[in-house]
Backbone as a printed PyTorch tensor [residue, N CA C, xyz], in Angstrom:
tensor([[[123.5160, 106.0160,  67.8100],
         [122.8700, 104.9660,  67.8770],
         [121.4740, 104.8870,  68.7380]],

        [[120.7450, 104.9010,  68.0870],
         [119.1620, 105.0340,  69.1060],
         [119.4770, 103.7740,  70.5100]],

        [[118.9430, 104.3160,  71.4570],
         [119.2620, 103.2090,  72.8080],
         [117.9680, 102.7360,  73.1540]],

        [[117.5050, 101.7470,  73.2210],
         [116.2130, 100.8900,  73.4120],
         [116.3890, 100.7420,  74.9480]],

        [[114.9220, 101.2600,  76.0670],
         [115.2350, 101.0140,  77.0240],
         [115.3590,  98.8160,  77.4130]],

        [[115.4250,  98.0180,  76.7120],
         [115.2040,  96.7660,  76.7220],
         [116.8810,  96.3490,  76.7900]],

        [[117.7550,  97.2940,  75.9410],
         [119.1520,  97.0560,  75.6960],
         [119.4690,  97.9050,  77.2540]],

        [[119.3580,  98.4760,  77.7820],
         [120.1130,  99.4070,  79.0920],
         [119.7730,  98.3640,  79.9510]],

        [[118.6780,  97.9120,  79.9550],
         [118.2020,  96.7890,  81.1420],
         [119.4810,  95.4750,  81.1850]],

        [[119.4010,  95.2570,  79.8160],
         [120.7980,  94.3290,  79.7390],
         [121.7660,  94.3820,  80.2660]],

        [[122.4120,  95.5110,  79.7480],
         [123.6070,  96.1410,  80.1500],
         [123.8190,  96.6290,  81.3570]],

        [[122.3020,  97.1710,  82.2920],
         [123.3160,  97.1800,  83.9350],
         [123.0930,  95.6670,  84.5340]],

        [[122.0040,  95.3910,  83.6520],
         [121.6280,  93.9070,  84.5780],
         [123.0150,  93.1040,  84.5950]],

        [[123.4950,  93.1980,  83.5800],
         [124.8410,  92.1560,  82.9440],
         [125.8850,  92.4100,  84.3620]],

        [[126.0300,  93.7800,  84.5350],
         [126.8850,  94.3490,  85.1970],
         [126.7350,  94.1030,  86.5270]],

        [[125.3230,  93.5960,  87.0940],
         [125.1780,  93.2450,  88.5060],
         [125.4100,  91.9150,  88.4190]],

        [[125.1270,  90.8130,  87.4420],
         [125.6310,  89.8350,  87.7020],
         [126.9610,  89.5030,  87.4320]],

        [[127.7840,  90.5620,  87.1590],
         [129.0250,  90.6140,  86.8190],
         [130.0230,  90.5880,  88.3090]],

        [[129.2330,  91.6060,  88.7680],
         [129.9330,  91.5970,  90.8640],
         [129.7330,  90.6480,  91.8450]],

        [[127.9980,  89.7090,  91.0900],
         [127.9350,  89.4280,  91.6830],
         [128.3750,  87.4840,  91.8390]],

        [[129.2420,  87.4360,  91.0140],
         [130.0220,  86.3230,  90.0600],
         [130.6900,  85.8420,  91.6950]],

        [[130.3050,  84.2680,  91.5990],
         [130.8930,  83.5820,  92.6280],
         [131.7460,  82.4830,  92.3090]],

        [[132.7130,  81.6770,  92.4800],
         [133.4310,  80.2670,  91.4260],
         [133.0740,  79.1160,  92.7720]],

        [[132.7570,  78.0640,  92.1350],
         [132.6370,  76.8140,  92.6230],
         [133.9930,  75.7790,  92.8020]],

        [[133.9830,  74.7770,  93.6380],
         [135.1410,  74.3930,  93.6740],
         [135.1020,  73.5880,  92.6280]],

        [[135.6830,  72.9230,  92.2060],
         [135.9430,  71.7950,  90.4630],
         [136.0130,  70.5150,  91.3830]],

        [[135.8440,  69.8540,  92.3410],
         [135.8640,  68.7860,  92.7530],
         [135.0510,  67.5340,  92.0140]],

        [[134.8850,  66.9600,  92.2430],
         [133.7620,  65.1090,  91.8110],
         [133.4780,  65.1280,  92.5520]],

        [[131.7040,  65.2320,  92.2450],
         [131.0070,  64.3880,  93.4820],
         [130.8490,  62.9790,  93.0100]],

        [[130.3230,  62.3690,  93.8350],
         [129.6050,  61.0740,  94.0000],
         [128.8080,  60.7080,  94.7260]],

        [[128.1030,  60.1400,  93.6830],
         [126.5000,  59.4050,  94.1060],
         [126.6560,  58.3040,  94.7060]],

        [[126.5730,  58.1850,  95.4820],
         [125.8980,  56.7410,  96.2780],
         [125.0180,  56.0850,  96.2790]],

        [[124.5570,  55.3120,  95.7610],
         [123.4270,  54.0640,  95.3720],
         [122.9460,  52.8380,  96.4320]],

        [[122.0350,  53.0170,  97.4410],
         [121.5830,  51.9490,  98.0970],
         [120.6450,  51.4720,  97.4490]],

        [[120.7380,  50.0570,  97.0120],
         [119.4050,  48.9190,  96.3960],
         [119.2060,  47.9630,  97.6830]],

        [[118.3160,  47.4980,  97.9030],
         [117.9370,  46.6990,  98.8550],
         [117.2250,  45.5020,  98.1680]],

        [[117.1980,  44.7640,  98.9950],
         [116.8970,  43.3330,  98.3120],
         [115.2470,  43.2850,  98.2270]],

        [[114.5590,  42.6910,  96.7640],
         [113.2110,  42.7220,  96.7370],
         [113.0770,  41.3220,  97.3470]],

        [[111.7930,  41.3000,  98.0240],
         [111.4890,  39.8820,  98.8350],
         [110.2620,  39.4300,  97.6100]],

        [[110.3910,  38.4970,  97.8810],
         [108.9040,  37.7340,  96.8080],
         [107.5930,  38.4170,  96.6200]],

        [[107.1820,  38.3310,  95.9570],
         [105.8950,  39.0650,  95.5550],
         [104.7920,  38.4100,  96.2060]],

        [[103.9080,  39.3440,  97.0290],
         [102.8070,  38.2500,  97.7920],
         [101.2540,  38.6800,  97.1430]],

        [[100.7650,  37.6060,  96.1580],
         [ 99.7560,  37.5760,  95.5180],
         [ 98.4130,  38.3850,  96.2630]],

        [[ 97.8880,  39.0940,  95.8520],
         [ 96.9490,  39.9750,  95.7990],
         [ 95.3440,  38.8060,  96.3380]],

        [[ 94.4400,  38.9000,  97.6820],
         [ 93.5870,  37.6490,  97.4150],
         [ 92.3560,  38.6950,  97.0660]],

        [[ 91.8130,  37.5740,  96.4450],
         [ 90.8170,  37.3530,  95.1610],
         [ 89.7290,  38.5850,  95.9160]],

        [[ 89.3570,  38.6490,  94.8310],
         [ 88.0660,  39.7380,  95.0490],
         [ 86.8470,  38.8950,  95.2150]],

        [[ 86.1590,  39.1540,  96.2160],
         [ 84.6280,  38.2690,  96.6660],
         [ 83.7200,  39.3750,  96.3200]],

        [[ 82.6110,  39.2770,  95.3180],
         [ 81.4590,  40.0230,  94.7410],
         [ 80.0670,  38.9100,  95.3380]],

        [[ 79.3460,  39.8140,  96.1210],
         [ 78.1880,  38.6860,  96.4750],
         [ 77.1900,  38.8050,  95.0140]],

        [[ 76.4750,  38.1190,  94.5790],
         [ 75.2610,  38.0150,  93.7960],
         [ 74.5250,  39.3890,  93.3760]],

        [[ 74.1050,  39.8750,  94.9540],
         [ 73.3920,  40.8910,  95.3630],
         [ 74.1370,  42.2710,  94.6150]],

        [[ 75.5390,  42.3040,  95.1470],
         [ 76.3410,  43.6480,  95.1500],
         [ 76.3220,  43.6830,  93.4990]],

        [[ 76.6460,  42.4790,  92.8030],
         [ 77.2810,  42.1640,  91.5540],
         [ 76.0530,  42.9990,  90.9580]],

        [[ 74.6100,  42.6790,  91.0280],
         [ 73.3160,  42.9030,  90.3250],
         [ 73.2690,  44.7970,  90.3740]],

        [[ 73.5840,  45.0910,  91.8740],
         [ 73.2180,  46.5900,  92.1620],
         [ 74.4340,  47.1230,  91.0990]],

        [[ 75.8120,  47.0490,  91.0920],
         [ 76.9030,  47.4820,  90.4340],
         [ 76.4000,  47.7490,  89.0010]],

        [[ 76.1460,  46.6170,  88.2430],
         [ 75.6020,  46.6020,  86.7090],
         [ 74.4100,  47.0750,  86.5850]],

        [[ 73.4540,  47.7590,  87.5620],
         [ 72.4040,  48.2520,  87.5120],
         [ 72.9710,  50.0640,  87.3370]],

        [[ 73.5590,  50.1160,  88.0760],
         [ 73.9220,  51.7830,  88.3970],
         [ 74.8210,  51.8010,  87.0450]],

        [[ 75.7350,  51.0320,  87.1850],
         [ 76.6250,  51.1590,  85.3840],
         [ 75.3970,  51.4650,  84.2470]],

        [[ 74.4780,  50.5950,  84.1470],
         [ 73.3460,  50.7710,  83.1700],
         [ 72.8240,  52.2600,  83.3390]],

        [[ 72.5020,  52.2350,  84.5910],
         [ 71.8360,  53.8200,  84.5390],
         [ 72.4910,  54.9270,  84.0760]],

        [[ 73.6930,  54.8860,  84.5090],
         [ 74.6680,  56.1610,  84.1060],
         [ 74.7800,  55.9810,  82.6750]],

        [[ 74.8180,  54.7660,  82.1590],
         [ 75.0620,  54.6270,  80.5420],
         [ 73.9090,  55.4130,  80.0700]],

        [[ 72.8070,  55.4410,  80.4000],
         [ 72.0610,  55.7050,  79.9760],
         [ 71.9050,  57.1850,  79.7270]],

        [[ 71.8840,  57.8830,  81.2400],
         [ 71.7830,  58.9740,  81.8920],
         [ 72.8240,  60.1100,  81.0440]],

        [[ 74.0410,  59.1950,  80.8170],
         [ 75.4310,  60.1800,  80.3130],
         [ 75.3340,  61.0300,  78.7130]],

        [[ 74.4370,  60.6020,  78.0850],
         [ 74.4410,  61.5630,  76.9650],
         [ 73.5660,  62.8680,  76.8880]],

        [[ 72.4890,  62.7170,  77.7580],
         [ 71.9550,  64.1140,  77.9420],
         [ 72.6860,  64.3510,  78.7620]],

        [[ 72.9750,  64.0290,  79.8610],
         [ 73.6520,  64.6220,  80.7190],
         [ 75.1680,  66.0250,  79.9880]],

        [[ 75.9190,  64.7960,  79.4960],
         [ 77.2460,  65.5450,  79.0780],
         [ 76.5100,  66.8220,  77.7140]],

        [[ 75.3970,  66.8400,  77.2940],
         [ 75.1130,  67.4900,  76.1610],
         [ 75.0510,  68.7960,  77.3390]],

        [[ 73.8060,  68.9170,  78.4160],
         [ 73.6260,  69.6220,  79.1900],
         [ 74.8030,  70.2400,  79.4890]],

        [[ 75.8840,  69.9880,  80.0290],
         [ 77.3190,  70.5150,  80.5880],
         [ 77.8130,  71.1620,  79.3450]],

        [[ 77.6640,  70.3380,  78.0540],
         [ 78.5490,  70.8290,  77.2240],
         [ 77.5700,  72.1460,  76.8910]],

        [[ 76.5850,  72.1690,  76.8690],
         [ 75.7570,  73.6050,  76.3260],
         [ 75.8280,  74.6460,  77.2120]],

        [[ 75.5610,  74.2800,  78.7560],
         [ 76.3450,  75.4030,  79.8360],
         [ 77.3530,  76.0250,  79.2750]],

        [[ 78.8030,  74.8800,  79.2750],
         [ 80.2930,  75.4550,  78.8950],
         [ 80.0810,  76.4820,  77.6920]],

        [[ 79.5340,  75.8540,  76.4570],
         [ 79.4860,  76.9770,  75.4570],
         [ 78.6530,  78.3710,  75.7520]],

        [[ 77.9780,  78.0690,  76.6570],
         [ 77.0450,  79.7910,  76.8240],
         [ 78.1200,  80.8140,  77.8840]],

        [[ 78.9630,  79.7760,  78.7330],
         [ 79.6620,  80.8590,  79.9210],
         [ 81.0980,  80.9730,  78.8450]],

        [[ 80.8720,  80.1910,  77.4790],
         [ 82.1180,  81.0360,  77.0760],
         [ 82.0180,  81.9410,  76.5370]],

        [[ 81.0430,  81.5270,  75.2540],
         [ 80.3490,  83.0450,  74.7030],
         [ 80.0860,  84.0900,  75.6830]],

        [[ 79.8870,  84.3720,  76.6000],
         [ 79.4860,  85.1880,  77.4530],
         [ 80.8370,  86.1850,  77.6540]],

        [[ 82.0110,  84.8460,  77.5030],
         [ 83.2840,  85.6740,  78.6340],
         [ 83.6170,  86.2760,  77.3580]],

        [[ 83.8940,  85.2530,  76.2260],
         [ 84.5250,  86.0980,  74.8130],
         [ 83.1440,  87.5100,  74.5170]],

        [[ 82.0600,  87.7610,  74.9960],
         [ 81.6200,  88.7950,  74.5250],
         [ 82.4260,  89.9220,  75.4020]],

        [[ 82.5490,  89.7380,  76.7590],
         [ 82.7040,  90.0630,  77.5670],
         [ 84.6980,  91.0460,  77.0420]],

        [[ 85.4960,  90.0360,  77.0060],
         [ 86.9760,  90.4110,  76.8930],
         [ 86.4620,  91.3530,  75.3860]],

        [[ 85.5260,  90.8550,  74.4500],
         [ 85.9550,  91.5800,  73.3710],
         [ 85.6550,  93.3450,  73.9720]],

        [[ 84.2210,  93.4600,  74.7610],
         [ 83.6410,  94.6870,  74.9820],
         [ 84.8430,  95.3300,  75.6260]],

        [[ 85.5620,  94.9470,  76.1920],
         [ 86.9640,  95.4620,  77.4420],
         [ 88.1900,  96.2110,  76.0430]],

        [[ 88.7490,  95.0660,  75.3630],
         [ 89.3030,  95.2700,  74.5260],
         [ 88.8480,  96.6730,  73.3710]],

        [[ 87.3890,  96.5810,  73.0930],
         [ 86.8810,  97.7320,  72.6670],
         [ 87.0910,  98.9850,  72.9220]],

        [[ 86.5300,  99.1440,  74.5730],
         [ 87.0850, 100.4820,  75.6100],
         [ 87.8960, 100.7530,  75.6520]],

        [[ 89.4730,  99.7150,  75.5790],
         [ 90.5330,  99.9760,  76.5810],
         [ 90.9480, 100.6640,  74.7140]],

        [[ 90.6870,  99.8420,  73.6810],
         [ 90.9980, 100.8800,  72.1830],
         [ 90.5730, 101.7400,  72.0100]],

        [[ 89.8400, 102.2170,  72.6450],
         [ 88.8860, 103.6460,  72.6240],
         [ 89.5590, 104.2770,  73.3640]],

        [[ 90.1750, 104.2830,  74.2400],
         [ 90.6040, 104.8180,  75.0420],
         [ 92.2110, 105.3360,  75.0420]],

        [[ 93.1520, 104.4460,  74.4150],
         [ 94.3070, 104.7410,  74.0390],
         [ 93.9260, 105.3210,  72.9030]],

        [[ 92.9010, 105.3760,  71.8090],
         [ 93.0650, 106.4630,  70.5660],
         [ 92.9940, 107.7570,  70.9940]],

        [[ 92.1110, 107.8670,  71.9330],
         [ 92.1350, 109.4440,  72.8840],
         [ 93.0390, 109.9110,  73.5110]],

        [[ 94.2630, 109.0890,  73.2860],
         [ 95.1100, 109.4660,  74.7150],
         [ 96.6560, 109.5470,  73.7450]],

        [[ 96.3170, 110.6730,  73.0260],
         [ 97.7740, 110.9310,  72.5750],
         [ 98.8260, 111.9170,  73.1670]],

        [[ 98.6690, 112.6330,  74.0680],
         [ 98.8860, 113.3800,  74.6320],
         [ 99.6740, 112.2960,  75.7550]],

        [[ 98.9810, 111.4930,  76.1500],
         [ 99.2860, 110.8250,  77.8440],
         [100.2010, 109.7620,  77.1280]],

        [[100.1070, 109.4560,  75.7050],
         [100.8560, 108.3840,  75.3050],
         [102.1160, 109.2010,  74.6990]],

        [[102.6900, 110.5470,  74.4450],
         [103.5480, 110.9830,  73.9770],
         [104.7500, 111.3690,  75.2410]],

        [[103.8020, 111.9510,  76.6390],
         [104.3610, 111.0900,  78.1580],
         [104.9810, 110.2380,  78.4470]],

        [[104.4080, 108.8200,  78.0050],
         [104.8550, 107.4930,  77.5430],
         [106.0150, 107.5880,  77.6010]],

        [[106.4740, 107.8510,  75.9170],
         [107.2330, 108.0210,  75.1660],
         [108.9300, 108.5260,  75.5580]],

        [[108.0890, 109.9680,  76.3010],
         [109.4930, 110.5030,  76.6540],
         [109.6680, 109.6580,  77.9600]],

        [[109.1160, 109.3090,  78.7400],
         [109.7650, 108.3060,  79.5290],
         [110.3380, 107.2750,  79.3340]],

        [[109.8880, 106.4330,  77.7930],
         [110.8460, 105.4970,  77.7180],
         [112.0870, 105.8520,  77.4870]],

        [[112.7660, 107.0900,  76.6660],
         [113.9950, 107.4230,  76.2150],
         [114.4590, 107.7080,  77.1090]],

        [[113.6220, 108.7090,  78.3830],
         [114.8970, 109.2510,  79.6510],
         [115.1580, 107.8960,  80.2650]],

        [[114.3740, 106.9900,  80.6390],
         [114.8950, 105.6530,  81.3020],
         [116.3390, 105.1240,  80.5800]],

        [[116.2320, 105.4180,  79.5500],
         [116.8880, 104.2530,  78.2880],
         [118.2860, 105.2660,  78.4740]],

        [[118.2070, 106.6280,  78.4290],
         [119.2320, 107.4160,  78.7380],
         [120.5040, 107.2110,  80.0370]],

        [[119.3570, 107.3370,  81.0570],
         [119.2640, 107.0900,  82.3020],
         [120.2440, 105.4460,  82.5300]],

        [[119.6740, 104.8120,  81.8640],
         [120.1790, 103.1530,  81.6560],
         [121.8520, 103.4310,  81.4090]],

        [[121.7990, 104.1490,  80.0490],
         [123.4820, 104.2110,  79.1930],
         [124.1610, 104.9960,  80.5770]],

        [[123.6510, 105.9290,  80.9970],
         [124.9940, 107.0950,  81.9980],
         [124.9020, 105.9850,  83.2580]],

        [[124.2910, 104.9510,  83.7020],
         [124.5500, 104.2020,  85.1700],
         [125.5480, 103.2950,  84.4030]],

        [[125.5830, 102.4830,  83.0230],
         [125.8980, 101.7820,  83.0300],
         [127.8010, 102.3360,  82.6970]],

        [[127.6830, 103.5660,  82.0830],
         [128.9840, 104.6630,  82.9330],
         [129.7700, 105.1330,  83.5280]],

        [[128.7550, 104.6520,  84.9910],
         [128.6480, 105.2800,  85.9720],
         [129.0960, 106.7210,  85.7340]],

        [[127.8840, 107.3810,  84.7130],
         [127.8830, 108.9740,  84.8400],
         [126.5860, 109.6450,  85.4610]],

        [[127.1200, 109.7080,  86.8360],
         [125.6010, 110.4450,  87.3960],
         [125.3160, 111.7280,  87.1110]],

        [[126.4230, 112.5690,  86.5110],
         [125.4650, 113.6620,  86.2830],
         [124.8860, 113.8060,  85.2590]],

        [[124.9860, 113.2310,  84.0980],
         [124.1850, 112.5160,  83.5400],
         [122.8130, 112.1700,  83.8800]],

        [[123.4130, 111.0000,  84.3390],
         [121.6260, 110.5020,  85.3500],
         [120.9770, 111.2300,  85.6440]],

        [[121.5490, 112.2280,  86.6480],
         [120.7260, 113.1740,  87.2150],
         [120.1610, 114.2460,  86.5660]],

        [[121.3340, 114.8470,  85.3020],
         [120.2930, 116.0560,  84.6110],
         [119.0700, 115.0750,  83.6900]],

        [[118.7040, 114.1750,  83.5420],
         [117.8080, 113.5210,  83.0030],
         [116.4340, 113.2440,  83.9270]],

        [[117.0410, 112.5140,  85.0350],
         [115.6850, 111.9270,  86.0980],
         [115.1420, 113.3820,  86.7560]],

        [[116.3730, 114.5830,  87.4300],
         [116.1970, 115.8740,  87.9370],
         [115.5940, 115.5410,  89.3100]],

        [[115.9330, 116.6070,  89.8750],
         [116.1540, 116.2670,  91.6980],
         [115.1700, 115.4000,  92.2310]],

        [[113.7860, 116.0230,  91.9120],
         [113.3180, 114.8520,  92.5580],
         [111.4420, 114.6270,  91.7220]],

        [[111.4470, 113.5500,  92.5020],
         [109.8250, 112.8580,  91.4410],
         [109.0250, 113.9670,  91.5150]],

        [[109.3420, 115.4570,  92.4420],
         [108.0000, 116.7080,  91.6670],
         [108.4540, 116.8670,  90.3260]],

        [[109.3070, 116.3220,  89.4700],
         [109.4720, 117.1870,  87.9560],
         [108.0210, 116.8150,  87.3270]],

        [[107.8360, 118.0370,  86.4120],
         [106.8810, 118.3290,  85.7970],
         [106.8610, 117.0770,  84.5410]],

        [[107.8910, 116.4180,  84.0970],
         [107.3700, 115.0580,  83.3080],
         [107.5040, 114.0630,  84.0610]],

        [[107.9480, 113.9300,  85.4670],
         [106.8490, 112.5460,  86.3930],
         [105.7840, 113.0070,  86.2640]],

        [[105.2440, 114.0800,  86.6550],
         [103.6850, 114.4340,  86.8810],
         [102.8150, 114.0810,  85.5350]],

        [[103.5300, 114.0750,  84.7500],
         [102.3110, 114.4240,  83.1270],
         [102.7830, 112.6040,  83.1460]],

        [[103.7350, 111.6510,  83.5290],
         [103.8120, 110.2310,  83.2400],
         [102.4930, 110.1030,  84.0370]],

        [[102.5690, 110.2600,  85.5640],
         [101.2290, 109.3880,  86.3390],
         [ 99.7270, 110.0970,  85.5360]],

        [[ 99.9980, 111.4460,  85.1970],
         [ 99.0270, 111.5220,  84.3510],
         [ 98.0710, 110.3700,  83.4640]],

        [[ 99.4350, 109.9130,  82.4220],
         [ 98.7750, 108.7490,  81.6810],
         [ 98.8090, 107.6990,  82.5860]],

        [[ 99.6230, 107.5240,  83.5360],
         [ 99.1290, 106.0370,  84.1700],
         [ 97.9840, 105.7200,  84.8160]],

        [[ 97.1360, 107.1110,  85.4390],
         [ 95.9160, 107.7480,  85.7760],
         [ 94.9210, 107.1960,  84.7080]],

        [[ 95.0260, 107.9780,  83.4040],
         [ 94.2260, 107.5720,  82.3530],
         [ 94.0620, 106.4470,  81.7920]],

        [[ 95.3250, 105.5850,  81.6080],
         [ 95.2490, 104.3920,  81.1030],
         [ 95.3530, 102.8110,  81.7170]],

        [[ 95.5280, 103.3450,  83.3030],
         [ 95.2290, 102.0890,  83.8690],
         [ 93.9300, 101.5630,  84.1080]],

        [[ 94.0820, 100.5040,  83.6980],
         [ 92.1330, 100.2550,  84.3430],
         [ 91.9650,  98.1900,  85.6450]],

        [[ 93.2220,  98.0430,  85.8030],
         [ 93.1970,  96.7000,  86.5530],
         [ 93.8590,  97.4890,  87.9200]],

        [[ 93.4200,  96.1530,  88.9230],
         [ 93.9050,  96.3230,  89.8990],
         [ 95.7500,  95.6970,  89.7710]],

        [[ 96.0850,  94.8470,  89.0820],
         [ 97.6260,  94.6430,  88.5730],
         [ 97.8190,  95.6230,  87.7370]],

        [[ 97.5250,  96.6000,  87.1040],
         [ 98.0420,  97.7720,  86.6880],
         [ 98.1370,  98.6160,  87.6150]],

        [[ 97.2740,  99.1510,  88.2290],
         [ 97.4630,  99.7530,  89.4580],
         [ 98.7950,  99.3060,  90.4770]],

        [[ 99.2070,  98.2200,  90.6420],
         [100.2030,  97.3070,  91.3240],
         [101.7050,  97.7710,  90.5150]],

        [[101.6740,  97.7970,  88.7120],
         [102.8820,  97.6730,  88.6380],
         [103.4730,  99.2050,  88.6200]],

        [[102.3710, 100.3720,  88.0460],
         [102.3980, 101.6280,  88.5170],
         [102.8090, 102.2850,  89.7570]],

        [[102.5690, 101.4530,  90.8990],
         [103.1470, 102.0710,  92.0100],
         [104.2840, 101.2550,  92.4510]],

        [[104.6280, 100.0660,  91.9930],
         [106.3190,  99.9070,  92.0920],
         [106.9560, 100.3910,  91.1250]],

        [[106.8510, 100.7450,  89.6220],
         [107.1460, 101.8600,  89.3830],
         [107.6170, 103.2300,  89.6830]],

        [[106.6980, 104.0840,  90.8050],
         [106.8490, 105.4190,  90.9410],
         [107.4240, 104.9900,  92.2280]],

        [[107.6620, 103.6980,  93.0960],
         [108.5540, 103.5260,  94.0850],
         [110.0240, 103.1520,  94.0860]],

        [[110.1490, 102.5860,  92.7750],
         [111.2370, 102.0850,  91.9470],
         [112.3250, 103.7490,  91.1840]],

        [[111.4900, 104.4660,  90.8800],
         [111.9150, 105.5520,  90.4070],
         [112.5870, 106.5750,  91.5620]],

        [[111.5920, 106.7400,  92.7710],
         [111.8370, 107.3260,  93.8660],
         [113.2710, 107.2770,  94.2890]],

        [[113.4240, 105.7110,  94.1880],
         [114.4680, 105.2000,  94.6700],
         [115.8160, 105.2870,  94.0490]],

        [[115.1730, 105.4800,  92.8880],
         [116.5250, 105.4090,  91.8290],
         [117.1080, 107.1140,  91.9870]],

        [[116.1550, 108.0510,  92.1330],
         [116.6110, 109.7910,  91.7500],
         [117.6850, 109.2690,  93.3380]],

        [[117.1160, 109.2050,  94.5480],
         [118.0300, 109.1620,  95.9080],
         [118.9610, 108.6940,  95.5380]],

        [[119.1070, 107.3970,  94.8190],
         [120.6290, 106.4700,  94.6580],
         [121.2280, 107.1750,  93.4970]],

        [[120.6180, 107.8470,  92.4780],
         [121.9830, 108.5510,  91.9670],
         [122.2540, 109.9370,  91.9770]],

        [[121.0000, 110.5050,  93.2660],
         [121.7640, 111.6700,  93.6340],
         [123.1390, 111.3640,  94.7820]],

        [[122.9540, 110.5180,  95.2150],
         [123.8380, 109.6320,  96.3610],
         [125.0280, 109.2280,  95.7210]],

        [[125.1740, 109.0510,  94.3680],
         [126.4520, 108.6490,  93.6040],
         [126.7540, 107.0170,  94.3120]],

        [[125.3820, 106.0880,  94.8300],
         [125.3710, 104.8640,  94.9020],
         [125.1610, 103.9010,  93.6770]],

        [[126.4630, 103.3060,  93.3560],
         [126.1730, 102.6940,  91.6780],
         [125.1420, 101.4490,  92.1090]],

        [[125.5080, 100.6700,  93.2640],
         [124.5290,  99.4140,  93.1710],
         [123.3360,  99.4980,  93.3770]],

        [[122.8670, 100.1450,  94.5050],
         [121.4550, 100.7510,  94.5160],
         [121.1020, 101.7680,  92.9390]],

        [[122.0350, 102.0860,  92.4460],
         [121.0080, 102.8660,  91.5450],
         [120.5980, 101.9620,  90.1810]],

        [[121.7960, 100.7190,  89.8160],
         [121.7410,  99.8780,  88.8160],
         [119.7450,  98.9090,  89.5240]],

        [[119.7310,  98.8270,  90.6340],
         [118.9150,  97.9440,  91.3910],
         [117.9760,  98.3060,  90.9140]],

        [[117.6120,  99.7380,  91.3550],
         [116.2290, 100.5930,  91.3310],
         [116.3680, 100.9730,  89.6180]],

        [[117.3940, 101.4180,  88.8740],
         [116.5430, 101.2870,  87.4360],
         [116.0750, 100.4580,  86.9420]],

        [[116.9080,  98.8470,  87.0920],
         [116.3070,  97.8680,  86.5730],
         [114.6640,  97.5120,  86.9170]],

        [[114.3220,  97.4070,  88.2820],
         [113.0130,  97.4060,  89.1270],
         [111.8310,  98.3300,  88.1320]],

        [[112.3770, 100.3480,  88.1460],
         [111.8260, 100.9030,  87.7550],
         [111.6330, 100.2060,  86.0240]],

        [[112.2730,  99.7300,  85.5890],
         [111.9040,  99.5770,  83.7200],
         [111.4110,  98.3340,  83.7860]],

        [[111.0380,  97.0460,  84.7870],
         [110.7770,  96.2140,  84.6310],
         [109.1580,  96.4090,  84.7350]],

        [[108.8850,  97.3100,  85.8090],
         [107.3980,  97.5390,  86.0720],
         [106.9070,  98.1450,  85.5220]],

        [[107.0420,  99.2620,  84.4940],
         [107.0600,  99.7180,  83.2420],
         [107.0160,  98.8050,  82.0810]],

        [[107.8250,  98.1160,  81.9960],
         [107.5510,  96.9680,  81.0890],
         [106.4300,  96.2510,  81.0620]],

        [[106.0450,  95.6520,  82.0580],
         [105.0210,  94.6570,  82.4790],
         [103.6550,  95.4470,  82.4250]],

        [[103.4860,  96.9080,  82.6280],
         [102.8140,  97.8090,  83.0670],
         [102.2820,  98.1160,  80.9300]],

        [[102.9330,  98.6560,  80.6540],
         [102.6840,  98.4410,  78.9090],
         [102.1850,  97.6060,  78.0450]],

        [[103.0960,  96.2060,  78.5830],
         [102.7100,  95.1530,  78.3240],
         [100.7500,  94.9230,  78.9600]],

        [[100.5940,  95.1320,  79.7560],
         [ 98.8760,  94.8590,  79.9420],
         [ 97.8520,  95.8590,  79.8550]],

        [[ 98.4030,  97.2640,  78.9970],
         [ 97.7210,  98.0270,  78.6550],
         [ 97.4740,  98.0250,  77.3110]],

        [[ 98.4320,  97.1730,  76.4870],
         [ 98.6230,  96.7580,  75.0390],
         [ 99.0490,  97.8960,  74.4230]],

        [[100.0530,  98.9190,  75.3370],
         [100.7440,  99.4950,  74.5190],
         [101.4830,  99.2300,  74.1400]],

        [[101.9020,  98.1600,  73.6630],
         [103.4230,  97.8650,  73.0140],
         [103.7990,  98.2090,  71.4490]],

        [[102.9000,  98.5190,  70.9560],
         [103.0120,  98.5440,  69.4130],
         [103.3900,  99.9180,  69.3410]],

        [[103.1200, 100.3000,  70.3800],
         [102.8210, 102.3020,  70.1460],
         [104.0920, 103.3310,  70.8410]],

        [[104.7120, 102.3290,  71.7900],
         [105.8820, 103.2400,  72.5590],
         [106.7290, 102.5980,  71.8280]],

        [[107.9030, 103.1930,  71.1540],
         [109.1470, 103.0110,  70.3080],
         [110.2940, 102.8430,  71.8960]],

        [[111.2050, 102.0740,  71.7140],
         [112.3670, 102.2920,  72.2820],
         [112.2680, 101.1800,  73.3890]],

        [[111.3960, 100.0620,  73.4790],
         [111.2860,  99.0000,  74.8310],
         [112.0050,  97.8400,  73.8780]]])
């Protein structure tokens, strides 16, 4: 049965949660409410408005009511222009991104291999099989498949947020390789979940979700 990255993350996360489970006291909590006496209501003093102030307020209100329709129309037109410009810019970026993705079949293949490898590693960690996890990952981050993945990241990353996710992934992957090499099960689980999470966020941001299987 095919292993998806999402299933592998869920399985490893469940094990982490199981190890950290704690039990609480079964006692009954009692809430005490203190209610003070309410004093008699104090009537507010009457509002005194002079004749001059009243005429000034009426004039101001009348002026605003006459000006507001044209002012609202101007503001609405400005908002519509800004919204239209934003839509045009977003559409242009989306088309550019689609063009880059369409011309990146080789890079997409590298990323698909990454998804499959991480799924296998997650399953191996779930079974405490460090030998299998190590054989999939390799001894260092200088492995060819990792270099290929970073080539794909470089070509398909287009925003600072996506670059941050790439950095987070590479950092977590390095920790994962080191933890697996040391047979440190807890650190391996944590590094695996962080690696998979960063990858999934990057894939979602770049619009590659529908192109990669096993997520």
